[in-house]
Structure formats: C-alpha cells, structure tokens
C-alpha positions, 0 to 999 in steps of 0.5 A: 176095677174088678178083673176076674182070674180068667181075664188075667189068664187070657191076657197073659196067655195072649202075650205069650202067644204073641212072643212065641209067634215072634220067637218062632219067626226069628228062630226059624231064620235068623236075620238082620232086621230091616228098617221096614220089618221093624217099622211093620212090627212097631205098627202092629204092636202099637195097634194091638196096644190101641185095640186093648185100650179101646176094648178097656173103653168099651167094656170098662169106661173112659177112665180106665182106658185113659189111665192105660193109655197114659201108663202105656205112653209113659212106659214106652217113652221111659223104655226108649231111654233103655235103648241107649243102654241096650245099644251100649250092651250090644256093642260091648259084647259084639252081638252079631246083627243076625242074633240081636233080635233074639237077644232083645226078645228073650232079655225083654221076656226076663224083664217082663217076668221081673217087672211082674213080680215088682208090680205085684209087690208095689200093688201090695204095698199101696193097698196096705199103706197109702203113705207109700206114695210120699215115698214114690213121689219123692223118689221120682222127683229125685230121679228126674233131677238126677236125670236132668243133670247127667253129663250127656257128653260123656262116652258111656260104658257098660259096667256088669252088674251083680247078677251078671258077675254071679252068673259068671262065677257060677257058669264058665263062659265061652269066649265066642258066640256059637250061633244063637245057642245060649248053652254048649257042651265042649269036651264034655263040659257044659258052658254058657255062651256070650248070647246067654250073658247078653240076654241076662244083661238086657233083662237085669238092666231093665230091672234097674229102669223099672225102679223109676218106671213102676213108681211112675205108672202107679202115679197114673193108675192104681189098678195092677192089671193096667200097670202090668198090661201097660208095661207088657205092651211097652216092652213088647214093642220096644225091641222093634223100636230098637231096630226102627230108630237106629240113627234117630235114637242118637238124635234125641239129645233132649230125651233125658230132659223130657223124661226128667220133667215127666218123672218130676211132674208124676212125682208131684202128682203122686205127693198131691195125692198122698197129701190129699188122702193123708192119714199119717197122725204126725201130719195134719193130725192124720187129717187129709190136706185140702190140696188140688190133685191132677186128673188123668186127662191133664196127666196124659196131655202133659206127657204127650206134650212134653214128649212132642216138644222134646222130640221136636227140639232135639231134631231142631238142635241136631239139624242146627248143630250136627256135632250134638248127636250122641255117638254111642254104640255107633256100630252096635247094628254091625256086630 
C-alpha cells in the first residue's frame, strides 16, 4: 500500500481537527455528558470510521478496506476493556462528572501520540525481521490465556504506575480539583492539579493496553497507515462509549473471555504466517513451512462472531443471575 506523505498529513490533520472541535465544545461549557449526547457522538465517530473504510474500498480495493475494518473492530473491542480501568481511575481520583469528558479527551490524545510511536517502532521491526511475528503470536496467546484465567470476582483497585510516580516527584500536586485547570499558581508557587494526574493516568494506562492491541492489529494488517487509523478511530470513539455504556459495561461479564479468544486466535494466525514465511536458518533449514494461513475475511468473521456471542451470553447470564454484575466504579459517574 503506497501512502503518499500528503495523505498521512491530511489524515492526521483531519483527526486533530475533530479532536479540537470536540475539545472546544467541551471547554466552552463543561457539563455532565448525557446518554443521548454520548450516543450521538458514538454514532458520529463510528460513521466517520465507516466512511473512511468505504473510501479505502473505493480507492484501494476490498483487501485493505477489510483489513481496516477488522483492525478497527478489534481495537475498539479491546479498548472497551480499557473502560473498566478508566472507571476505576475516575472513581479513585473522584473526578467531578462535569470534567470527566475533558479528562478522557486529553488522556486519549496522550495515548494516541504514544501509540503512534509504538506503531512506528512495530512497523520498523516487522519490515526488518519477519520472525518478530513468532514473538508477537506467542505474546498474544500468553496474554489471552492470562486474560481468560483472571479472577473477575475480585474488586479491582488502581495502582499508580511509574510514570505517575515520577510526575508526583517532579511536580507538587494540589489536594483538590481547581475546576478544569491542570496547572495552578498558589502563593507564587506552580502546582499541578489532580486533573493533570488523572489525564496522565488515563494516557499511560492505555499504553499498557497497547502492548497487546498493537501486536494484535499487526496480525490483521501489516500496513502502518491502516494500523494507525484503526487505532485512532477506535480511541476517538472510546470516550463517548464510556458515557454511553455506563451500567451496561458492568454487565459484560464474559467480555474478558471473548477478548482472550480473539487474542489467542490472532496469535495463532500470526504464528501460522510466521511459519509460512519462515527464513530462520534453525527452523526447517530456513525454508517456509507448508501450513495453512488464515485470510482476513475469516479473521473479521471470527472477531465479529466472538464479540456477538460474548455480548449475548453476558446479558443472558446477568438476566438469570443479577449478582454476576461486576461492581466496579459504581459511583464513577457521580464524581
């Protein structure tokens, strides 16, 4: 896929314009996001992603468009798992409801920049060393296995990561929020507010999730442009999904199992491709293995199918057994 520099610039510029408009709307009048408002924004961002995919189909053909849609759906579904952690962070820091939208917007912008760096590094590795797919595949299978065997009955707590601890050491932090301000001067001394800390928490936590989601999407497409845009559209629609799902998020009791299956499936796909294109001298004398590979259409069908089954099974389980609901961040939306 030959992507000229102007298309990269236009795409990134368009994404930044969308984020800027969103930020202006939020900053102009901070408010608690309603279900209806969140639903409209989710539909808008999904529609923009769909139009982008159809544009790819028209200009570059069905293969790249299908790869984009498979990548977008995978990234969006893996990002939903992030929302559990976002809920816990919002609750831990007692973020006022009217400021949660801005926190998510800036936090996700930080995440997008860091993911961009990750994607560039991953693309450079893949172009130089095809055997990286063996590592990516094994890592995804391991991550899926870990996700499947997690104890989801335990109450989750947020533990501050290294980046947050460094920020706290470098900058003095106020005890209370000061409106939507991230920085403030008190008695001539500059402080950061909990608002800034939460934004860093959201952005840096997402980077940890990128450790499995980016290898996963490289298992669906090797095109850096498609990897980046699928990530960007998934992240941009994510914060609206946070407000829209609300209580529904806690009812997706089998989500982690579904995501574990998807990660394991993509891990197997990557290893099959690595075997199919093998050039490691200590494996089969450096010759490719004659193994079947999994096409992108099959991948897309499996991903959508697993997500549909997971969602339906979760809702049926909760309907039969209301106590199965995950009680996390129950008061996150009320600050």
